[in-house]
N, C-alpha and C positions, 0 to 999 in steps of 0.2 A: 586790420589784417586783410580784409577783403579789398579795401581801397588800395593797399600796397600791391596786392596780387593783380588787381586790374591795371594799375599804373605800370608795373613791371611787364605785364603781358603785352600792353600796347607798345612799350619801349622795345621789347624784344622783337615784336612783329615788324616795327619800322626798321630796325637794324637788319633783320634777316631779309626783308624785301629790298632794302638798299644794296645789300651784298649780292643778292641774286641779280639785280639789274646791272650791277657793275661787272659781274663775271660771266654772265650768259650772253652769247652773241644775239644781236637784235633779231635775226631771223628765227631764232628758237625761243625767244622770250615768251611768246604766247603759249607755246606747248608746255614749257617748263612751269609757267604759272598755273595752267590748267591741272597739271599733275600735282602740284603743291596744294592747290585747292581741294582736289579729290582726296589727297592723303590727309590733309588737315581736317576736312569736314567728314569724309566718309570713314576713314580708318581711325583718325585721331580722336574724334568725338566718341566713337564706340569704345575704343580701348580706354580712353580717359574716364568715361562713365563707369565702366566695369572696374577699373583700378581704383577710382575714387570711392566707389561703393564698398569694395573689399577693404580698403584702408580705413574707411569710416567705421565699418563693422568691427575690424580688428583693433584699431587704435583710438577710436573716438571720432566725433564729428569734426573736430578742428584739425585733425591730422592731414586730410587731403589739402586743405588750404595752406597749412604751413609748409608741407612738402612741395606743393606746386609753386609757392612763392620762392622757396629756396632754389628750385630748379630754374625758374625764370630769371632770378637774380644771377645765377651762375651763367646762364646763356648771355645775359647782358655784359658779363665780364669777359667770357671766352670768345664769343662771336666776333667782336672787333679784333681780337688778337689773331684769330684764325683768318679773318678777312684780309688782314695785312699780309699774312703769309701767302694766301692764295693769290692776292693781287700781285705780289712780288714774283711768284712763280709764273703767273700768266704773262708778265712783261718779259721775263727772262727767256 
């Protein structure tokens, strides 16, 4: 379960980074990446730790891993679909 979570996390990260590089203009890419890093590291880790702790307390220690694996798997499915839509809208 942990290996699946790690694999899907890396896969989702690559997909989202590729999408960001495809749709953000080159002159803004550095700024967008810095905001994404801050949001992921600063806000995301704090909120994720709090949420994981609350889920583990309420539902058991395995719940945060199962829920995060499901969310990452959903991102791997929906991000490519959304990216196609965004890319088509950017071209039009």
